[in-house]
C-alpha positions in Angstrom: 13.8 6.2 -8.4 10.2 4.9 -8.5 9.8 4.7 -12.2 13.0 2.7 -12.9 12.6 0.5 -9.9 9.2 -0.6 -11.2 10.2 -0.8 -14.9 13.6 -2.5 -15.0 13.0 -6.1 -15.9 14.7 -9.2 -14.5 16.8 -11.3 -16.8 15.7 -14.8 -17.8 16.1 -17.1 -14.8 19.3 -19.0 -14.5 19.2 -22.8 -13.7 18.8 -22.9 -9.9 21.8 -24.1 -8.0 21.6 -25.2 -4.3 24.5 -25.2 -1.9 25.7 -27.4 0.9 28.4 -26.8 3.5 29.8 -29.9 5.2 32.1 -30.0 8.2 32.9 -26.3 8.1 35.8 -25.4 10.5 37.2 -21.9 11.1 39.2 -20.3 13.9 40.3 -16.7 14.3 42.6 -15.3 16.9 42.7 -18.5 18.8 38.8 -18.7 19.0 36.9 -21.4 17.2 34.2 -19.8 15.0 32.8 -23.0 13.3 33.5 -26.6 14.1 31.9 -29.4 12.0 29.1 -27.1 10.8 26.8 -28.6 8.2 24.1 -26.6 6.4 22.2 -26.5 3.1 20.7 -23.7 1.0 17.8 -24.6 -1.2 18.2 -23.9 -4.9 16.4 -20.7 -6.1 15.5 -19.6 -2.5 16.6 -16.8 -0.2 18.0 -17.8 3.1 18.4 -14.9 5.7 20.8 -15.2 8.6 20.7 -13.1 11.7 22.7 -13.2 15.0 24.8 -11.2 17.4 27.7 -9.1 16.2 30.9 -11.2 16.0 29.2 -14.6 16.0 30.5 -15.4 12.5 27.9 -14.3 10.0 30.4 -12.6 7.7 32.8 -15.4 8.2 30.1 -17.8 7.0 29.7 -15.9 3.8 33.4 -15.7 3.2 33.7 -19.4 3.8 30.9 -20.1 1.2 32.6 -17.7 -1.3 36.0 -19.5 -0.8 37.6 -16.4 0.7 38.4 -17.9 4.1 41.7 -19.4 3.1 42.4 -21.2 6.5 38.9 -22.7 6.7 38.2 -26.4 6.7 35.2 -28.3 5.2 33.6 -28.6 1.8 31.3 -26.3 -0.2 29.3 -28.2 -2.9 26.8 -27.1 -5.5 23.7 -29.2 -6.0 24.6 -29.9 -9.7 27.9 -31.4 -8.8 29.9 -28.6 -10.2 32.1 -26.2 -8.2 30.4 -23.0 -7.2 33.6 -21.1 -8.1 32.8 -18.5 -10.8 29.1 -18.7 -10.1 28.9 -16.6 -7.0 28.4 -12.8 -6.6 29.4 -11.5 -3.2 28.3 -8.1 -1.8 30.5 -7.2 1.1 29.1 -5.1 4.0 31.6 -2.4 3.0 31.0 -1.1 -0.5 34.6 -1.9 -1.7 34.3 0.5 -4.6 37.5 1.4 -6.4 38.1 5.0 -5.4 39.8 6.0 -8.7 37.0 4.6 -10.9 33.7 6.1 -11.9 30.5 4.5 -10.7 29.8 3.1 -14.1 33.3 1.5 -14.3 32.8 0.2 -10.7 29.5 -1.4 -11.7 31.0 -3.1 -14.8 34.2 -4.1 -12.9 33.5 -7.9 -13.1 33.1 -7.9 -16.8 36.2 -5.8 -17.3 38.3 -8.1 -15.1 37.1 -11.1 -17.0 37.7 -9.3 -20.4 34.0 -9.8 -21.3 31.9 -7.5 -23.4 30.6 -4.6 -21.3 26.9 -4.0 -21.1 27.0 -0.2 -20.6 23.2 0.1 -21.1 22.5 -2.5 -18.5 24.9 -0.9 -16.0 23.3 2.5 -16.5 19.8 1.0 -16.2 20.8 -0.5 -12.8 22.4 2.7 -11.6 19.2 4.5 -12.6 17.1 1.8 -10.8 19.0 2.5 -7.5 18.7 6.3 -7.9 22.2 7.0 -9.3 21.5 7.4 -13.0 22.9 11.0 -12.9 26.1 9.9 -11.1 27.6 7.4 -13.5 30.7 9.5 -14.0 31.1 10.4 -10.3 33.8 8.8 -8.1 33.0 7.2 -4.8 34.5 10.0 -2.8 31.8 12.3 -4.2 29.0 10.2 -2.7 27.4 9.5 0.7 27.7 6.2 2.4 24.2 5.3 1.3 24.9 6.2 -2.3 28.0 4.0 -2.3 26.0 1.1 -0.9 23.5 1.5 -3.7 26.3 1.5 -6.3 27.6 -1.7 -4.7 24.2 -3.3 -4.9 24.0 -2.3 -8.6 27.4 -4.0 -9.2 26.2 -7.2 -7.5 23.0 -7.3 -9.5 25.1 -6.6 -12.7 27.0 -9.9 -12.1 23.8 -11.9 -12.7 25.1 -15.0 -10.9 23.0 -18.0 -9.8 24.4 -17.8 -6.3 24.4 -14.4 -4.5 25.9 -13.7 -1.1 24.9 -10.4 0.5 26.3 -9.0 3.8 24.0 -6.3 5.2 23.3 -4.9 1.7 20.8 -2.2 2.8 22.2 -1.2 6.2 23.4 2.3 5.1 20.1 3.3 3.5 17.3 5.5 4.9 14.0 3.5 5.6 12.1 4.5 2.5 15.0 3.8 0.1 15.7 0.6 2.0 12.3 -0.8 1.3 12.4 0.2 -2.4 15.7 -1.4 -2.9 14.7 -4.5 -1.0 11.8 -4.8 -3.5 14.1 -4.3 -6.4 16.6 -6.9 -5.3 14.0 -9.4 -4.5 12.5 -9.1 -7.9 15.8 -9.2 -9.8 17.2 -12.0 -7.8 14.1 -14.2 -8.1 15.1 -17.8 -8.8 18.7 -17.2 -7.6 20.1 -18.9 -4.5 20.6 -16.0 -2.1 22.2 -16.0 1.3 21.5 -12.7 3.0 23.1 -11.6 6.3 21.1 -8.9 8.1 20.6 -7.4 11.6 17.0 -6.4 10.7 14.3 -9.0 11.6 11.7 -7.3 9.4 14.1 -7.3 6.4 14.7 -11.0 6.9 11.0 -11.7 7.1 10.2 -9.6 4.0 13.0 -11.1 1.8 13.6 -14.7 3.0 12.1 -18.0 2.2 14.0 -19.4 5.2 15.3 -17.4 8.2 18.0 -18.7 10.6 19.6 -17.3 13.8 23.3 -18.0 14.1 24.6 -18.2 17.7 27.0 -19.8 20.1 30.8 -20.4 20.0 31.4 -22.6 18.0 28.5 -21.1 16.1 25.5 -23.1 15.0 22.2 -22.4 13.2 18.9 -22.8 15.0 15.9 -24.5 13.5 14.7 -22.7 10.3 11.8 -20.3 10.4 10.1 -21.1 7.1 7.9 -18.5 5.4 5.1 -19.0 2.9 4.6 -17.0 -0.2 7.1 -15.1 -2.3 9.3 -12.1 -1.3 9.1 -9.2 -1.1 6.3 -9.5 1.4 4.2 -6.3 1.9 4.9 -4.3 5.0 1.2 -4.3 5.8 1.2 -8.1 6.1 0.0 -8.7 9.6 1.5 -12.1 9.9 5.0 -10.4 9.8 4.2 -8.8 13.2 3.8 -12.2 14.9 6.8 -13.7 13.1 8.9 -10.7 14.0 8.1 -11.3 17.7 9.2 -15.0 17.4 12.4 -13.9 15.6 13.1 -11.3 18.3 12.7 -14.0 21.0 15.3 -16.2 19.2 17.7 -13.2 18.8 17.3 -12.3 22.5 18.3 -15.8 23.4 21.2 -15.8 21.0 22.5 -12.5 22.4 22.2 -13.8 25.9 24.2 -16.9 25.0 26.8 -14.7 23.3 27.3 -12.5 26.4 27.6 -15.5 28.6 30.2 -17.0 26.3 32.2 -13.8 26.3 32.1 -13.5 30.1 33.3 -17.1 30.5 36.2 -16.4 28.0 37.3 -13.4 30.0 
């Protein structure tokens, strides 16, 4: 995997598109997830979001992607155009079609849109994520980590200016995880990325801005803004101090989440 990860080249940068969410409202099972939530994602930057399980991180991505049909509020792109059709969304489940080969799964978007299929590009991405020899395999033949790598390749294949990623590296072993973090950061440079993760170090390596989502209704804390460009090296000592700060915020968010759950019960 090393050779292809280092040699595959990023496509020419797309015009950067920022996003804003205004007055977001969403309820599920009688519980209010969001109410009047406003937030903005800077164009061409990666925003990482952490928080307790069940707080609404995935719901936030679905709302941005236009997949939460009963949600209220408005999602706007900074160029005044609708973000519809310009978003790639990587779900926390791989969502691979079980009857299709990996190569056909990676090129699914182009086939659904009846666009020319870049087989060479798809194979290059599969090779970059360590699956070059598995292009004809079906998902059932693969481990969970391999399926997640294929889902990452499919997301990168879409080459969209806005990319939403829900725990995209969670099923990977630590070494593969770091390698594919590096690959994704390089290939998504200049895109507007919203990445949900439970891993503080991952957020600090890959994000320009890091938020913790907490509460019910959920809200975002003040942003933790990082200097330099991702992916930041693991040996960067400043990450240790930042990780401590982020863990303090997460501890507070978890405590608040438990208190809310106890009050509800």
